[in-house]
N, C-alpha and C positions, 0 to 999 in steps of 0.2 A: 826397215818399213817395209821393204820388198822381199819379195820370195822366187824363188827362179829354177822349175824344175826340167829338166832335160829327161827325152825317153825317145827311142827307136832304135838304137844302136845295134850291131851284130857284127853276124860274121854275113861277108857276103862275097861271091866270085868276082874275079876281074871281068868288067865289062859288067854285073850286075847292078841295083840299084838296091838304095835303101830311102825311108823318107822318116827325117827326125823333128821331134815334136818340142815346143820349149813352151811353158805354160808361165806366166807371171803372175801373181799375185800379191796381196796387202793393199799398202796406199801408192797406188800409182792414179794420178788427180789433174797430169798433165804431158805437154808433147813426149813423148819418146822415141826413144832408136831400139830396135832388138837386133842382136846378131849372133853371126857364129863365129866362134873361132875355136883353133885344133890345136892340142900339145902332143907329141910322138916323145917318149921315153929320150932322156937327153938333148932335144930340142926346146928351141924357145917357142913360147907361143904364138900362132900365126893366125893371123886374119883369117876369115875366110870370104863371110859376106854382111852385110847388114841392110837393114831397110830401116827405113823412117816411120812414121805415123802418115807420111803423106803417099808413101808408098815408093818413094826413091831409092836405088837399091845400087849396092856396090859390091862387085867380086874379086877377091883376088885373081892375078890373070891365070894361074893354074886350073881356076875350075870353071871357068867362064865357057859358056856353050855347056854345060856338064851338070852344075847344080844349079837349083832355083831356087831363094829365098823370097815367103810371101808370111801374108800376116791377117789377120782379123782383130783389128782394136776390140771390139766388142766385147771380144772374148782372154783378151791381152796373150795372144797365142801366135806365135811363130812356127814357120814349119821350113824345113831344109830337105828339098827334093834333092836326092842325091844320084845321079844317070854314070852311065858309062865308069863304074870305080876300075882305080886303078891300085896296085899294089901300096905307093906313095901316099895314097889318102889315109890309110891306116893311122888312126890317134883316137886319143879322146878329145869328142868335141864336146864345145861348153859353151852355153848360150850366155849373151850379155845381155841385161838392160839398162841403158844409159837413161835416167832422169832424175831433176832436177839437179844436175850436175856429178849427181854420184852413179859410179857403177855398179854392178848388183850380176853376181854369177851365180849359174846352176851347178850342181855335183859333177856335172859331167858326162855320159854316156859312150861307151869304147865302140868303135869301128873297126873292125877288121875286114882288108879284102885280103884273100889269099885263096890261091887254087888247091 
């Protein structure tokens, strides 16, 4: 009932920036949380950031001060501004939408941070 599509991944230099976008569509009619997770090969999926419908945010410690999550409720869109990128940020970044007790996931967008 909900579709999630990410975009904006790519290659960045250490210290560089990328801006990821997540657009949700379909049957969204109540409060929902949008968030970002990431997963590198061989690693567990890791929480990165989330933002509730009222704008409250949470970040994992490793990205605090570097990443910023935002949203536009009218557009059902969330962004992840990623600054001061480090090689350890390399991963597939997945957008999550939590609505009516269900989690919906996008296909992921690859972020590579390398010199």
